[in-house]
C-alpha positions in Angstrom: 33.9 61.1 -96.5 30.5 61.9 -94.6 29.4 60.0 -91.9 27.1 58.1 -93.6 29.6 56.6 -96.1 32.0 55.8 -93.3 28.6 53.6 -91.8 27.9 52.3 -95.2 31.5 51.3 -95.3 30.9 49.5 -91.9 28.5 47.9 -93.0 29.7 46.3 -96.5 33.0 45.3 -94.3 31.0 43.3 -91.5 28.5 42.2 -93.8 31.1 40.6 -95.9 33.0 37.6 -94.4 35.9 37.7 -96.8 36.6 41.4 -96.3 36.4 41.7 -93.1 39.1 39.2 -92.7 41.2 41.0 -94.8 40.6 44.3 -92.6 41.2 42.7 -89.4 44.6 40.9 -90.7 45.6 44.5 -90.8 45.1 44.7 -87.4 47.8 43.8 -84.6 46.9 41.1 -81.6 46.8 43.8 -79.4 44.3 46.1 -81.7 42.1 43.0 -82.2 41.4 41.8 -78.5 40.3 45.7 -77.7 38.4 45.7 -80.8 36.7 42.2 -79.3 36.5 43.6 -76.1 35.0 46.6 -77.4 32.2 44.4 -79.6 31.6 42.3 -76.2 31.0 45.1 -74.3 28.4 46.6 -77.3 26.7 43.0 -77.6 26.0 42.6 -74.0 25.1 46.2 -73.5 22.2 45.4 -76.5 21.3 42.3 -75.3 20.6 43.5 -72.1 18.3 46.2 -73.6 16.5 43.7 -75.9 15.8 41.6 -72.8 14.6 44.5 -71.0 12.3 45.4 -74.0 10.8 42.0 -74.4 10.0 41.9 -70.7 8.5 45.5 -70.9 6.1 44.1 -73.8 5.4 41.0 -71.8 4.3 43.0 -69.1 2.2 45.0 -71.3 0.6 42.2 -72.8 -0.2 40.9 -69.6 -2.0 44.1 -68.5 -4.2 44.2 -71.6 -5.3 40.5 -71.0 -6.0 41.2 -67.5 -8.0 44.5 -68.6 -9.6 42.7 -71.4 -11.0 39.6 -68.8 -12.1 42.9 -66.4 -14.0 44.3 -69.5 -15.8 41.1 -70.2 -17.0 40.6 -66.8 -18.4 44.0 -66.9 -20.0 43.2 -70.0 -17.9 46.1 -71.8 -17.0 45.4 -75.5 -13.3 46.8 -76.9 -15.4 48.8 -79.3 -17.5 50.5 -76.8 -14.2 52.0 -74.9 -13.2 52.7 -78.0 -15.9 54.7 -79.0 -16.4 56.2 -75.8 -12.5 57.3 -75.6 -13.1 58.9 -79.4 -15.7 61.2 -78.0 -13.6 63.3 -76.1 -14.8 66.9 -75.2 -12.9 69.7 -76.7 -10.9 71.9 -74.5 -9.6 75.5 -75.1 -10.7 78.7 -76.1 -14.4 79.1 -77.8 -14.4 80.7 -81.8 -13.9 84.4 -82.0 -16.8 85.9 -82.8 -17.2 87.5 -86.2 -18.3 91.7 -86.4 
């Protein structure tokens, strides 16, 4: 069985309450507690990661709003900036000359 097949089976079990109950009934109380602790740890880590991602996105949006205000104050439209950024100078070696 490949790793993908194993993950598919895990998703199938967790996605179906009755299948999950059947699997969990086979475990001892100690095994259930260990599984709960592991799942709680993973859930807490994921929630913290998501919180950080949301905070970073909020900061990014605030910076964009601040830059937009600054540009408006200076009379620069977003289209002007896009146009200016699109005209980057090419760097590197010049093309070879033919013989």
